N, C-alpha and C positions, 0 to 999 in steps of 0.2 A: 504494500500500500504506500502511496506517495507521502502521506503525512508521517508515516513511520520513518521513511528515509530522511525526510527533512528533519524530523525530531532527532535522529541519530547524528545528523550533521550539526544540529544546534548544540547537542551535547559536546561534540568535538570542538566546535567554535568556542563554547564556554570554557573548556579546558585550556585551549590555546590562549584565549583572552586573559584568563587568570594568570597563566605563566608569563605572558608578555607584560602584564602589570607588575609582576614580581621583578622581572628583568629591568623594567624602567625604574622601579624604586631603587634597585641596587645601583643602577647606572647614575642615578641622581646623587648618590653618596660618593664618598671618596674611594675610588678603586684605581689600581695601577693600570697602566696601558695594556698589559698582557691580559688581565682579567676583563677589562672593557672590551677588548677585541673578541674574547671568547663569548661574552654576553651578546655582543652585536651579531656574531655568527649564528648563535642560537636563535636570536630574534628573527634573523633573516630566514632561517629554516622554518621557523614557526609561521612566518608570514606566507611562505610558499605553501605550507600545509593548509593554512586557512583559505588561501585562494583555491586550492583543489577541493576543499570541503564545500565551499560556496558553489563552485562550478558543478560539483556532483549534485548538490541540492537543487540547483537551478535546472539541471537536466533530469530531475525526477529520480535521482539516486541511481541512474544507470551507470555512472562512472564510479568505480570503487576507489576509495582513497589509498594512496601509496603509503606504505609503512616503512 
C-alpha cells in the first residue's frame, strides 16, 4: 500500500533529520578540523540518503533505499 511506503520513508527521514540535528549541534561547538571534516562527510551521506528516501516516497515506494 502506498501510505505504508510513504510512512516507512517518513520514519527514515525522521531518523536522518534527528542525526543531522545532532551533527549540526556538534559542529556549532568547538571541534578540531579533522572531527569537523568527519561530521561534514557524515552529513553529506545522510543528505544523499534523505534524497533517495524522498525520491522513493514520491515514486510510491517503488524504489528501494540503498543501505
